[in-house]
N, C-alpha and C positions, 0 to 999 in steps of 0.2 A: 194829265194823262187821261185819255178817254178810255173808259172801260167798254169792252166788247159785250154785246148782249149775250145772255146765256140762252142757248137754243135748247128747247125741249126735244127729246127723241120723238120721232114720228110715231104716231099711234095708228091703230087700224083705221080709225075714223078719218085721219088726215092723209093717209097713204092712198095712192092711186090704185084702183083695182086693176087686175091683169086685163089686157086687151082681148085675150082669147081664152079658150078652155085650158085649164091647167090639169096635168096628169095627177091623179090621186095616188096616194101612197100604195094602196093594194094593186092598182093597175100597173104602177111603176115596178113593183116587185115581180109581178107576173111577166112583164116584158123583159126585165133584167135577166130572168132565167134563160130566155131565148138568146139574148146577147152574150151571156156568159158561155152558153153552149157554142156560139159562133166565134168566140174569142180565141180559140185554140187552132193553130194552123193544121194540126192533124185532123181535127174534126171538120174543118173546111174542106180538106182534101177528101175525106170520107164522103161528105155530101156530094162533092164533084164527081167522084168515082161512081157512086150509086146513080146519080142523075144521068151520067154519060152512058150507062149500061143500056144496050139496045133492048133488052127484055124489061127494063124498068126496075130490076131488082138485082141485088148482089148477095151471094152467100158469104158469110163471115170468113169462110175458108179462102176466099179470093181477095180478101181485103188486107191481109197481113203483109203479103209480099210487096205490094206497091208502096206501102208506108215504111217498110223495113222495121216493123215493130212486132213484138210478140203477140200471140193471140189474146192473152189476158188484158194487155194494154189496149188493143183494138176493141175488145169487148167492152171495156170500161168507157172508152170514147163513144161507142155506139149506144150504150145505155144512157149516157148524158143526152145524146141527140134524140133518142126515143122519149126520154122523160120531158124534154123541152117541146115535144110535139112536132119535131122536124122529120123524124123517120118513123116508119111503121115496121114492126118486127113480126115475122111469121115463122114459127117453129115447124120444121119438117123432119121428122126422125131425129137424128142427132145434130142436125145443122139448123142454123137460124138464117133466114133470108131477110134482107132489108130493102125497103123501097121508100121513096119520098112520101111523107104523109100528105094526103090530099089537101091542097091549098096552103101547104107550109111556106113555100117561097112567096106566095101572094100575101100571106100573113105578115111576113118580115117586111116586105116592101110597104105594106099598109101601116105598120107601126112607124116606120121612118117617115112616111108621108104625112102622118097625123100628129107628129110631135109638136 
């Protein structure tokens, strides 16, 4: 009976290097925040509503009805979008107005194009 040769596990020296640039751990973590913000259907709808507004901004008071969600839930989703750098928030009196952050959508497409 012929014995099969024992193969050593590949080492860093014998393994092929990646063909292109590899996303680092910190950069991946930063980009994942954006994708996490975009992963909820209500947040996608909020972005769509704000983007479609002729004035370029929407009051939080106008965002609850289209989503059929309560104000605290809508505010939570908006905070996630702001924290991810996708929306800009401006406080005016008792109301908050939201607009797309400058370059936010270009940033998302750039992330996808450069993976």
